C-alpha positions as semicolon CSV with decimal commas, in nm:
position;residue;x (nm);y (nm);z (nm)
1;M;-3,550;1,918;-0,592
2;T;-3,597;2,070;-0,247
3;V;-3,472;1,887;0,061
4;D;-3,476;1,976;0,428
5;R;-3,141;1,811;0,488
6;P;-2,901;1,646;0,246
7;T;-2,816;1,280;0,278
8;E;-2,472;1,279;0,441
9;V;-2,209;1,031;0,325
10;V;-1,886;1,037;0,529
11;V;-1,578;0,851;0,408
12;L;-1,298;0,795;0,660
13;G;-0,955;0,756;0,502
14;G;-0,744;0,876;0,212
15;G;-0,621;0,541;0,079
16;Y;-0,726;0,316;-0,205
17;T;-1,071;0,222;-0,077
18;A;-1,162;0,579;0,014
19;I;-1,047;0,729;-0,317
20;W;-1,214;0,472;-0,539
21;A;-1,534;0,483;-0,332
22;A;-1,543;0,863;-0,361
23;R;-1,500;0,836;-0,737
24;A;-1,785;0,587;-0,762
25;L;-2,008;0,815;-0,554
26;A;-1,922;1,113;-0,774
27;R;-2,017;0,921;-1,089
28;R;-2,331;0,750;-0,958
29;L;-2,474;1,043;-0,760
30;R;-2,381;1,326;-0,996
31;R;-2,732;1,472;-1,021
32;L;-2,807;1,446;-0,648
33;L;-2,471;1,597;-0,557
34;R;-2,527;1,886;-0,795
35;S;-2,874;1,956;-0,651
36;G;-2,749;1,939;-0,292
37;A;-2,962;1,637;-0,205
38;V;-2,647;1,443;-0,117
39;R;-2,327;1,565;0,042
40;V;-2,002;1,365;0,058
41;T;-1,724;1,433;0,308
42;V;-1,385;1,262;0,291
43;V;-1,188;1,273;0,617
44;S;-0,815;1,211;0,585
45;A;-0,526;1,277;0,820
46;S;-0,296;1,317;0,519
47;T;-0,324;1,569;0,239
48;E;-0,189;1,307;-0,001
49;H;-0,289;0,966;-0,132
50;A;0,002;0,722;-0,113
51;F;0,048;0,482;-0,403
52;H;0,247;0,204;-0,235
53;G;0,295;0,011;-0,557
54;W;0,612;0,204;-0,637
55;T;0,774;0,170;-0,293
56;G;1,050;-0,060;-0,420
57;E;1,117;0,162;-0,719
58;V;1,133;0,472;-0,499
59;L;1,382;0,300;-0,267
60;A;1,595;0,187;-0,560
61;G;1,591;0,537;-0,708
62;H;1,405;0,435;-1,024
63;V;1,090;0,638;-0,950
64;R;1,084;0,980;-0,792
65;Y;0,910;0,992;-0,455
66;E;0,660;1,255;-0,568
67;R;0,535;1,020;-0,842
68;A;0,408;0,785;-0,570
69;R;0,205;1,059;-0,400
70;T;-0,108;1,235;-0,523
71;E;-0,268;1,537;-0,362
72;L;-0,615;1,439;-0,245
73;V;-0,767;1,749;-0,401
74;D;-0,640;1,627;-0,740
75;V;-0,853;1,313;-0,723
76;V;-1,140;1,417;-0,494
77;P;-1,333;1,746;-0,511
78;A;-1,162;1,989;-0,274
79;S;-1,497;2,082;-0,117
80;W;-1,536;1,722;0,001
81;V;-1,206;1,700;0,188
82;V;-1,164;1,754;0,562
83;H;-0,805;1,724;0,681
84;G;-0,823;1,561;1,019
85;C;-0,832;1,240;1,217
86;A;-1,149;1,057;1,318
87;A;-1,138;1,051;1,697
88;S;-1,456;0,853;1,763
89;V;-1,792;0,757;1,621
90;D;-2,132;0,769;1,791
91;T;-2,353;0,518;1,613
92;A;-2,660;0,618;1,816
93;S;-2,655;0,980;1,700
94;R;-2,480;0,890;1,373
95;T;-2,198;1,138;1,414
96;V;-1,821;1,124;1,382
97;S;-1,590;1,340;1,593
98;V;-1,297;1,462;1,387
99;T;-0,985;1,632;1,521
100;T;-0,867;1,902;1,281
101;G;-0,612;2,181;1,292
102;D;-0,895;2,418;1,384
103;G;-1,029;2,203;1,664
104;M;-1,292;1,931;1,692
105;R;-1,563;1,895;1,430
106;L;-1,879;1,686;1,459
107;L;-1,987;1,536;1,128
108;P;-2,333;1,381;1,092
109;Y;-2,373;1,082;0,865
110;D;-2,644;0,871;0,707
111;H;-2,383;0,642;0,553
112;L;-2,037;0,601;0,703
113;L;-1,758;0,424;0,515
114;V;-1,470;0,309;0,734
115;A;-1,167;0,295;0,505
116;T;-0,904;0,389;0,760
117;G;-0,669;0,114;0,646
118;S;-0,378;-0,015;0,851
119;R;-0,051;0,103;0,995
120;D;0,295;-0,045;1,031
121;A;0,305;-0,283;1,330
122;R;0,648;-0,169;1,451
123;E;0,552;-0,219;1,814
124;R;0,586;-0,595;1,759
125;V;0,964;-0,563;1,788
126;P;1,113;-0,373;2,084
127;G;1,294;-0,061;1,966
128;L;1,169;-0,083;1,608
129;A;0,928;0,208;1,649
130;E;1,201;0,426;1,802
131;H;1,495;0,330;1,582
132;G;1,341;0,170;1,273
133;W;1,195;0,310;0,953
134;S;0,846;0,254;0,813
135;L;0,755;0,195;0,450
136;K;0,382;0,247;0,505
137;D;0,310;0,504;0,774
138;D;0,247;0,861;0,663
139;G;0,580;1,028;0,595
140;G;0,778;0,711;0,661
141;L;0,894;0,648;0,306
142;A;0,987;1,013;0,255
143;A;1,196;1,010;0,572
144;L;1,371;0,691;0,467
145;V;1,450;0,829;0,120
146;D;1,597;1,142;0,282
147;R;1,815;0,919;0,498
148;L;1,932;0,723;0,196
149;D;2,010;1,044;0,010
150;A;2,216;1,166;0,305
151;G;2,425;0,850;0,300
152;C;2,353;0,512;0,451
153;G;2,580;0,218;0,523
154;S;2,437;-0,127;0,575
155;A;2,068;-0,200;0,627
156;V;1,846;-0,465;0,787
157;V;1,492;-0,541;0,669
158;V;1,270;-0,711;0,927
159;G;1,006;-0,933;0,767
160;G;1,026;-1,176;0,476
161;G;0,695;-1,126;0,302
162;L;0,657;-0,988;-0,048
163;A;0,697;-0,626;0,068
164;G;1,006;-0,702;0,276
165;T;1,177;-0,904;0,003
166;E;1,108;-0,635;-0,256
167;A;1,232;-0,360;-0,023
168;A;1,550;-0,551;0,061
169;A;1,633;-0,600;-0,309
170;A;1,565;-0,232;-0,382
171;L;1,786;-0,118;-0,093
172;A;2,065;-0,349;-0,210
173;V;2,049;-0,203;-0,562
174;R;2,065;0,152;-0,428
175;L;2,326;0,108;-0,155
176;R;2,562;-0,112;-0,351
177;R;2,550;0,132;-0,640
178;G;2,734;0,381;-0,420
179;S;2,924;0,136;-0,201
180;P;2,977;-0,223;-0,322
181;A;3,067;-0,323;0,035
182;A;2,726;-0,219;0,173
183;R;2,530;-0,508;0,323
184;V;2,155;-0,559;0,326
185;T;2,019;-0,838;0,547
186;L;1,664;-0,971;0,529
187;V;1,554;-1,136;0,855
188;H;1,254;-1,369;0,859
189;G;1,132;-1,577;1,151
190;G;0,986;-1,856;0,938
191;T;1,168;-2,137;0,768
192;E;1,143;-1,970;0,425
193;V;1,074;-1,617;0,305
194;L;0,762;-1,545;0,097
195;P;0,539;-1,791;0,284
196;D;0,225;-1,650;0,118
197;L;0,352;-1,771;-0,218
198;R;0,445;-2,120;-0,106
199;P;0,385;-2,396;-0,193
200;R;0,141;-2,309;-0,473
201;F;0,372;-2,059;-0,641
202;E;0,702;-2,216;-0,544
203;R;0,876;-2,129;-0,871
204;V;0,794;-1,761;-0,832
205;A;0,910;-1,764;-0,469
206;R;1,241;-1,932;-0,553
207;Y;1,302;-1,689;-0,837
208;A;1,233;-1,388;-0,614
209;V;1,474;-1,512;-0,346
210;Q;1,741;-1,582;-0,606
211;Q;1,709;-1,233;-0,755
212;A;1,722;-1,070;-0,413
213;Q;2,037;-1,263;-0,329
214;E;2,197;-1,175;-0,662
215;A;2,119;-0,809;-0,591
216;G;2,324;-0,843;-0,272
217;V;2,071;-0,940;-0,004
218;D;2,174;-1,178;0,274
219;V;1,866;-1,384;0,367
220;L;1,841;-1,510;0,725
221;C;1,550;-1,745;0,796
222;G;1,453;-1,905;1,124
223;R;1,578;-1,599;1,314
224;R;1,385;-1,325;1,484
225;V;1,484;-0,972;1,567
226;A;1,473;-0,950;1,946
227;R;1,527;-0,574;1,958
228;V;1,645;-0,277;1,755
229;D;1,881;-0,011;1,886
230;P;2,064;0,285;1,728
231;D;2,346;0,057;1,612
232;G;2,134;-0,204;1,434
233;A;1,940;-0,520;1,519
234;V;1,994;-0,791;1,780
235;L;1,865;-1,137;1,690
236;D;1,706;-1,387;1,925
237;D;2,026;-1,596;1,929
238;G;2,234;-1,297;2,037
239;T;2,376;-1,218;1,693
240;V;2,426;-0,845;1,637
241;L;2,363;-0,708;1,289
242;T;2,535;-0,372;1,277
243;A;2,340;-0,140;1,050
244;S;2,271;0,229;1,020
245;T;1,917;0,163;0,895
246;V;1,659;-0,095;1,006
247;V;1,343;-0,111;0,794
248;S;1,014;-0,252;0,916
249;A;0,820;-0,501;0,702
250;V;0,671;-0,693;0,995
251;G;0,311;-0,655;0,882
252;Q;0,021;-0,426;0,953
253;V;-0,239;-0,366;1,222
254;V;-0,580;-0,212;1,171
255;V;-0,623;0,155;1,257
256;G;-0,876;0,162;1,540
257;L;-1,189;0,375;1,558
258;P;-1,321;0,426;1,914
259;G;-1,694;0,397;1,965
260;L;-1,764;0,168;1,672
261;D;-1,913;-0,138;1,839
262;A;-1,924;-0,367;1,538
263;S;-1,831;-0,731;1,492
264;R;-1,460;-0,777;1,426
265;A;-1,239;-1,060;1,309
266;A;-0,957;-1,192;1,526
267;D;-0,709;-0,950;1,363
268;G;-0,929;-0,650;1,443
269;R;-1,076;-0,601;1,097
270;L;-1,445;-0,510;1,076
271;R;-1,657;-0,801;0,960
272;T;-1,879;-0,719;0,664
273;D;-2,132;-0,904;0,456
274;R;-2,077;-0,959;0,084
275;C;-2,215;-0,611;0,013
276;L;-1,951;-0,457;0,248
277;R;-2,201;-0,363;0,521
278;T;-2,085;-0,400;0,880
279;T;-2,305;-0,524;1,161
280;V;-2,392;-0,162;1,249
281;D;-2,671;-0,001;1,048
282;G;-2,545;0,264;0,808
283;V;-2,178;0,172;0,851
284;W;-1,980;0,021;0,564
285;A;-1,617;-0,090;0,548
286;G;-1,353;-0,195;0,296
287;G;-0,981;-0,231;0,238
288;D;-0,734;-0,318;0,513
289;A;-0,988;-0,214;0,778
290;A;-1,239;-0,479;0,673
291;A;-1,272;-0,857;0,669
292;V;-1,476;-0,886;0,349
293;P;-1,591;-1,239;0,256
294;H;-1,400;-1,374;-0,042
295;P;-1,634;-1,445;-0,334
296;N;-1,506;-1,804;-0,351
297;G;-1,601;-1,868;0,011
298;S;-1,245;-1,934;0,129
299;G;-1,254;-1,677;0,409
300;P;-1,182;-1,302;0,409
301;C;-1,030;-1,128;0,109
302;P;-0,657;-1,050;0,116
303;A;-0,555;-0,711;0,251
304;N;-0,369;-0,547;-0,033
305;A;-0,401;-0,255;-0,273
306;L;-0,588;-0,417;-0,561
307;W;-0,849;-0,570;-0,333
308;A;-0,889;-0,232;-0,160
309;I;-0,940;-0,059;-0,496
310;K;-1,204;-0,307;-0,609
311;Q;-1,381;-0,297;-0,272
312;G;-1,379;0,082;-0,282
313;T;-1,547;0,085;-0,620
314;R;-1,809;-0,170;-0,508
315;V;-1,891;-0,003;-0,177
316;G;-1,916;0,340;-0,341
317;R;-2,159;0,201;-0,596
318;N;-2,354;0,023;-0,323
319;I;-2,394;0,336;-0,112
320;A;-2,514;0,517;-0,423
321;R;-2,761;0,238;-0,493
322;V;-2,903;0,252;-0,140
323;V;-2,929;0,632;-0,154
324;G;-3,126;0,587;-0,476
325;G;-3,361;0,335;-0,316
326;R;-3,208;0,022;-0,470
327;R;-3,056;-0,290;-0,320
328;P;-2,676;-0,316;-0,287
329;R;-2,489;-0,578;-0,486
330;A;-2,242;-0,839;-0,367
331;F;-1,868;-0,795;-0,407
332;R;-1,764;-1,045;-0,674
333;F;-1,405;-0,959;-0,768
334;P;-1,227;-1,299;-0,795
335;G;-0,873;-1,167;-0,759
336;L;-0,602;-1,096;-1,011
337;G;-0,273;-1,201;-0,854
338;Q;0,031;-1,049;-0,691
339;A;0,364;-0,923;-0,812
340;A;0,696;-0,780;-0,701
341;S;0,994;-0,619;-0,869
342;L;1,341;-0,734;-0,765
343;G;1,512;-0,499;-1,008
344;V;1,440;-0,376;-1,357
345;G;1,350;-0,672;-1,575
346;R;1,341;-0,899;-1,270
347;G;0,975;-0,944;-1,192
348;A;0,806;-1,216;-0,989
349;A;0,432;-1,253;-1,031
350;E;0,134;-1,481;-1,034
351;L;-0,151;-1,373;-1,259
352;Y;-0,476;-1,571;-1,237
353;G;-0,267;-1,857;-1,097
354;L;-0,014;-1,841;-1,381
355;Q;0,346;-1,808;-1,260
356;L;0,550;-1,539;-1,435
357;T;0,912;-1,436;-1,387
358;G;1,169;-1,209;-1,550
359;W;1,082;-0,946;-1,807
360;V;0,732;-1,077;-1,871
361;A;0,640;-1,044;-1,503
362;W;0,815;-0,708;-1,471
363;L;0,642;-0,553;-1,774
364;T;0,303;-0,696;-1,672
365;R;0,339;-0,538;-1,329
366;W;0,462;-0,211;-1,481
367;V;0,155;-0,182;-1,705
368;F;-0,097;-0,277;-1,436
369;F;0,051;-0,046;-1,175
370;H;0,041;0,256;-1,406
371;A;-0,318;0,168;-1,497
372;F;-0,422;0,168;-1,130
373;M;-0,258;0,495;-1,033
374;P;-0,534;0,734;-0,916
375;S;-0,414;1,023;-1,132
376;R;-0,379;0,980;-1,508
377;R;-0,162;1,290;-1,519
378;L;0,074;1,143;-1,262
379;A;0,076;0,805;-1,435
380;L;0,181;0,967;-1,761
381;A;0,448;1,165;-1,577
382;A;0,579;0,846;-1,416
383;M;0,590;0,674;-1,755
384;G;0,779;0,974;-1,891
385;D;1,035;0,939;-1,612
386;W;1,096;0,575;-1,700
387;L;1,135;0,653;-2,069
388;A;1,363;0,951;-2,005
389;R;1,586;0,749;-1,774
390;G;1,593;0,468;-2,026
391;A;1,704;0,708;-2,298
392;R;1,984;0,836;-2,075
393;G;2,081;0,476;-2,003
394;R;2,109;0,398;-2,374
395;R;2,343;0,692;-2,421
396;R;2,560;0,610;-2,118
397;S;2,557;0,232;-2,088
398;P;2,877;0,037;-2,161
399;R;2,845;-0,198;-2,456
400;T;2,998;-0,529;-2,542
401;R;3,182;-0,584;-2,866
402;H;2,855;-0,721;-3,010
403;G;2,673;-0,396;-2,931
404;V;2,466;-0,546;-2,650
405;R;2,432;-0,339;-2,334
406;E;2,557;-0,489;-2,010
407;N;2,287;-0,533;-1,747
408;T;2,403;-0,379;-1,421
409;G;2,068;-0,421;-1,250
410;T;1,988;-0,048;-1,255
411;L;1,724;0,127;-1,460
412;D;1,969;0,318;-1,679
413;A;2,132;-0,005;-1,789
414;A;1,825;-0,217;-1,828
415;V;1,555;-0,016;-2,003
């Protein structure tokens, strides 16, 4: 097949939506890609894909940091990848300006997928950007792990959602393992932590809070962090929480893309139709960057990893369908649930509306998270780490006179 110019598909981002969209494009457009009729370019500021599902386990020391990171070239053809940051888009000329280490590049597109995701909203609290630590931003988790390895006293986690509660419990497990006197305080401005679970999944929420507290987390509700300084956090009532480490879990804000004049929701996400098309011709969006209509009509889909994965697969297939002259299909994923780990064997989850706690929830999450890792090789390596650590735990764990291992809340004692 001879073409004057290939159809250009540009994917912005290196997260869940971008990776799964690129995979769908590779499968559905294999023949056209091989002939040169279609060309795909993936633009990412990072050389790695971050799997945030293991953040709590990395903080607790149960999973090695490198198991939660995958080189982009291991999951996307290296020839597709451009390491850089999208500076602006010109929808009239259908080009994207990308800042790279070698200067500015101008990439033409016929189809543009905006999957730039979100970033940690640390600017919401004065001093948090300067003195706090991010769990999401590129390099943030690695820097925090290095700090923990170097020695860390008490810690404050700002934000009482699922991510903040899980992070606080993980930090408590890690810090109190080395220093039983270490304090971890979770600060939440609402009346109760885990508001997204309440009241529908009240039992799961109560269990999660109980497990976090038993791990050593002090939960402060109805308080807000007024500012963060090098010595810790100052609350809105003047209380000073002395801590060497303050961790941000205050939520996310959409990564902006100058020049894209498309309809946006109040939170800045790009509005799409059910096929994940924005209001600008040729521009698609998914993941945290997009307000995709929920299939049940209840509003936009949640902004989390599983929804981003499913949207990435759908939008990649839809772009392939349009390139092939067919109509795109609606996004119909109904949702699966949400889950957190508050320590090994201490899971809190809702699956299809069913409330799960304890080992059942923990194992369910463990299986699903390994299944959704972008690299099968890395998933197997992560499983091997868990099994190896469990074997060491069986050899080292103290035993009761009945031969039952004592549960200390760490991986070595619980697997």
